[in-house]
C-alpha positions in Angstrom: -39.5 2.8 -22.2 -37.1 3.1 -25.1 -36.0 0.3 -27.4 -32.6 0.9 -26.0 -33.0 0.9 -22.5 -35.4 -2.3 -23.0 -32.7 -4.3 -25.2 -30.2 -3.5 -22.8 -32.7 -5.5 -19.6 -32.9 -8.3 -22.1 -29.0 -8.3 -22.7 -28.9 -8.3 -19.1 -31.4 -10.6 -18.2 -29.9 -13.2 -20.7 -27.1 -14.7 -18.6 -29.7 -15.5 -15.8 -31.6 -17.6 -17.9 -28.4 -19.3 -19.7 -28.1 -23.5 -19.3 -25.0 -24.7 -17.7 -24.4 -28.4 -19.6 -22.1 -31.0 -17.6 -20.0 -33.7 -19.6 -17.2 -35.9 -19.6 -14.8 -35.0 -22.8 -13.0 -37.3 -24.7 -10.0 -37.6 -21.8 -12.6 -38.1 -19.2 -12.6 -35.2 -17.7 -15.9 -33.5 -16.4 -16.0 -30.2 -18.4 -19.2 -27.5 -17.8 -20.3 -25.7 -21.1 -22.8 -23.4 -21.5 -23.7 -24.9 -24.9 -24.5 -29.1 -25.3 -21.5 -30.4 -26.8 -22.1 -32.2 -30.1 -22.0 -35.9 -29.8 -21.5 -36.5 -26.7 -24.6 -37.0 -23.8 -24.8 -34.0 -20.8 -26.9 -32.9 -18.4 -28.3 -29.4 -17.8 -27.4 -28.4 -14.1 -30.2 -25.9 -12.4 -27.7 -23.9 -10.4 -29.0 -23.0 -6.7 -31.0 -20.2 -5.5 -29.0 -17.1 -5.2 -28.1 -15.8 -2.0 -30.2 -12.9 -1.0 -30.0 -10.4 1.8 -33.2 -8.4 3.3 -32.8 -4.9 4.8 -34.0 -4.9 8.4 -37.1 -3.5 9.0 -36.2 -1.0 11.7 -33.5 1.7 11.0 -30.2 1.0 12.2 -27.9 3.6 10.8 -27.4 6.9 12.8 -27.2 9.9 10.8 -24.9 12.2 11.6 -26.3 16.2 12.8 -26.3 18.6 10.0 -23.6 20.4 9.6 -24.0 24.5 10.7 -22.3 27.7 10.2 -20.7 27.1 13.7 -19.9 23.5 13.9 -16.5 23.1 13.2 -14.8 19.9 12.0 -11.4 20.2 13.9 -10.8 22.1 17.3 -7.2 23.3 15.8 -6.6 24.0 12.8 -3.5 26.6 11.8 0.0 27.1 10.3 3.0 26.8 12.3 6.4 27.7 11.3 6.5 31.2 9.9 7.7 34.4 11.4 5.5 37.2 12.1 7.7 39.7 14.0 10.2 39.1 11.0 11.1 38.7 7.4 11.0 35.2 6.0 14.0 34.8 4.5 14.2 32.6 1.3 16.3 33.3 -1.4 14.8 31.3 -4.2 11.0 32.2 -2.9 10.7 28.4 -1.9 9.7 27.5 1.8 7.6 25.2 3.5 4.7 25.5 6.0 3.6 22.8 9.0 -0.4 22.5 9.6 -1.3 21.7 13.1 -4.9 20.3 13.3 -6.7 18.2 15.5 -8.3 16.2 15.6 -5.7 14.5 12.7 -7.1 14.8 9.0 -10.1 13.0 8.1 -9.9 10.2 5.5 -12.2 12.6 3.0 -10.6 15.8 3.5 -7.2 17.4 1.9 -5.4 21.0 2.7 -5.0 23.4 0.4 -2.5 27.2 1.4 -4.8 30.4 0.5 -1.4 32.7 -0.7 -3.5 36.3 -0.3 -6.6 35.3 -0.6 -6.2 32.5 -3.6 -6.0 28.6 -3.8 -2.1 28.0 -4.0 -1.1 24.7 -5.1 -3.0 21.2 -5.2 -5.0 19.9 -2.6 -2.9 17.8 0.1 -3.5 15.2 2.7 0.1 15.9 4.2 0.1 18.7 6.6 3.5 19.9 5.2 3.1 22.0 2.4 5.8 23.9 0.0 5.1 27.4 -1.7 7.6 28.0 -4.4 8.9 30.7 -6.5 6.9 33.3 -4.0 7.8 37.1 -4.8 9.0 38.8 -2.0 7.2 41.4 0.0 4.5 41.0 2.7 2.0 38.2 2.5 -0.9 36.3 4.1 -1.2 32.7 4.2 -3.9 31.0 5.6 -5.2 26.8 5.2 -8.5 25.5 4.1 -10.2 22.0 4.7 -11.4 20.8 1.6 -14.1 17.9 1.1 -13.8 17.5 -2.5 -14.0 21.0 -4.2 -15.7 22.8 -0.8 -14.4 24.6 1.8 -15.1 23.1 4.6 -13.1 25.2 7.5 -10.4 27.5 7.3 -7.6 29.0 9.7 -7.0 32.5 10.4 -4.9 34.4 7.9 -1.6 35.0 8.9 0.7 38.1 7.4 4.6 37.7 6.5 7.2 39.2 5.2 9.1 37.4 2.8 12.7 38.5 1.7 14.4 37.2 -1.1 18.4 38.2 -2.5 18.0 40.3 -5.2 19.6 39.5 -8.5 22.6 41.3 -9.3 
């Protein structure tokens, strides 16, 4: 054990060995201190034993089955609000898409878009995502469910065409 580790253990254990002194101050109030006051009679209080909790002898927790490639966290995960048979008109290249997800998004999960196969924007827990200043032309868009930085599930990609007004 290194000196630093030993020193840390001693510092942590020090408050556990400290005594508590009780005395009556000059105004007649009961006071407590970690050191006996000068010139005043005090008594040392022994703290009550600390509460402890023992672990059950038999395991009561249920462990989840390990996730395999074929296990899906969500029965439905898809993008909605994108036209697939006609061009999407967004003159400034900004538009929103909705995510249909069932069951509801788990608290530890986030949604992130994949635009043309590349991550787009920050992960979010809101099932309505915005794209900003997207170039005109044909694109593919999908949504991923992330656990931290790890993809858990991905929707099928939707191909769409974005139409923007040309600058004069």
